[in-house]
C-alpha positions, 0 to 999 in steps of 0.5 A: 241587875236584869238577865235581860238584854237591852238594846239601844234604838237604830233609825235603821230597820235590823234584818229578821231575828233568827235563831243561828244554828248551832253547830257544838255542845257549846253553841245548844247553852245546855249544860253537859249533864244535861245533854246527855240525860236528852240524849239518853233518854230518847235513845231508852223511849226509841230504842234502837234508834239510828244516829241521824234520829236522835238528831231528828228527835231533838233536832239539833245537829249530830256533830253537837253531841257526838262526844255524848253518843261516844261516852254513853257507848264507851260506858256500856250505857249503849252499844252499838247495831250497825248500820241503820237499815234505811238512811239519808244519802247524804249523811255528814258523818259515818256514825249518824247512819249506825244503830244505836240500843240502850243496855241494862245499865243505860236502862236504869240510869235513864230511869234515873233520869226520868225521875228526876224530870220526864220531859223528852223531846226536842232540845230546850234552849238556854233562858239566856237566848229565849230572853234575847229572842223576845227582845229581838222580835218584839212588835216593831215600831206603829204596825198599826198603820190606819189603812191597815187598821182600817182593814182588818176593821172593815167587817165592823160598822165603829164610829169614826171616833172610835176608829182613830182611838184604836189605832195609836192604842194599837201602837203604844204596845203597852195595854188598852182596857175596852169597854161597853156594854155587851154585844157591840163588838169588844172582843170581836176588835180586840180579837181582828187586832192579830191580822196586824202582827205581820211577819212569823218569829222564832219560839222555841219548844221549851227553854232551860234554866240550869238543869230545869226545863219548861214547855215553852211551844203550845199548838194551841196558840203558836201557828206554824208560820207559812213564810218558806223556812229559814236552814240557817236557823235553829231546828229547836225553834219552831218558826211561827204567826205572832201569837194571839192568846185570847182567855175569859172568865176562866182565868186564874191566877196560876195560868200566870206563873210556871206551872209545875207538873209533879209526875214529870218533873217540868214546867209549862210556861204561864201564859203571857210567856206564851203570848211574847212577842205578840197580843194577850186578851183577858176578855170579860174583865171583872167575870174572872173567879179571881178580884179584878184587884189582884189581877190588875196587881199582877200586871204593874210591875210587868206593865211598867217594867216590861219584865216579868218574874216567874215563879220556879216552885220546885227550887224556890228560885225566881227568873225574870224575862221580858214582858213584852207584848200588848195586853187588852183588857175587855169588859162589859163592866162598869170602869168605876166597880173594877179600878181605881184612879191608880189603875185607870191611869195605868192602863195606857189607853181606855177606848169605850166601844158604844152601842152603834147610833141607828144609822150604824144599826141599820147598816150592820142589819143589812150587811148580815142579811147579806151574809145570812141570804135573808131578803128584806125591804127597809119598811120591815127594819123600821118595823123592828125599830119602832117596835122592839127598841122605840116602844119597848125602849130597849137600847140598840146592840151591834150584835143584835141584827145577828141574832134576831136574822139567826132566830128568823132563818131559824123559823124559818127553815122549820116552817119549810119558808125558801127563800127567806122573806122577813115579814112581820108574823115571822120577824115578832116570831124572832124578837120573842126568842131574840128577847126576855120580858119580864115575869108579869108581861 
């Protein structure tokens, strides 16, 4: 039976979830052995250290590990050096203001603990608490309203048909396959969706599976929230914006399982675990070292069961965690080269991002010219379309106006032309720099 909690649907909107503050050792959910080693390693690394400083380091109230301090002191692993010189004005217990120093015996025990697991710092939370948090903090129903979708994509020029498909796909909270020629906005669409995710969520620094630790919080993906702190919440959890995890051709299968550090004896969480309750974008799908079929096979069970199974390679154990995110696959390769019918069926929404129409291309060009402060007359754009698209039989791409105008600005800057005006000579040079011809032309 799965260890992931199941919640009944409720017609009323539930209040925002937060992890309640731990008031006892049992409330931390950590084994006595793990809590003891965390306290000992903290003092070992930073000795001497006051009780309130240990509390800040672990992000646990002193009362939750007070008995550990007493036990370590009674067994001569640490010793008291009197009151700290600088201390907060208010402490809940007098012992919090005392300074503790590790002894020679304690130092040896701490080294042994470090050899078993070198993780120290913010105390982890148990796997069960983490799994509950992912279920409770999943993306809300209908988070992508029509008004908000049009708002976050207003910087793009997209066909109305495409716009109508994006919102329902996002609200499915399952999987989306974006495909089309390069430069038409697939990645821009996917990355803009992060602004639809709404209020933040709580993410623990690390997760404990019995006495083994998985480091989860990643500054590269977990941005601190700007919302005011909730002082009732467990400080081991950071309030962050919902994650947006984007990867491209560098993705390999190792990034999708727990990463064991043999020298440190703890794990790093895989990418999809870091993306829980947010969005996981696999960009340039099909250009990874790993075969597309193998990558899709890796996602089939999580997509269908909303549960992912991870290998704890050092112990040979498997754990299950929620797979609770919106998965977006984006490619400019032919779908028939990547997916067979069975896989296509399992991807919930398939959306083609087409080349812009001429009207759309003209609107994109106008916006880019305004943004890059390039002065042009519609006749200049007529010349570009006729010469470099119609006569050259070249398809229009949404990214071309930006790239052509960047070349224009670079050429104008080199020649000392100011203000930048779109004229035939500079257009010819810019388009020659932009487009690649055949060697025998």
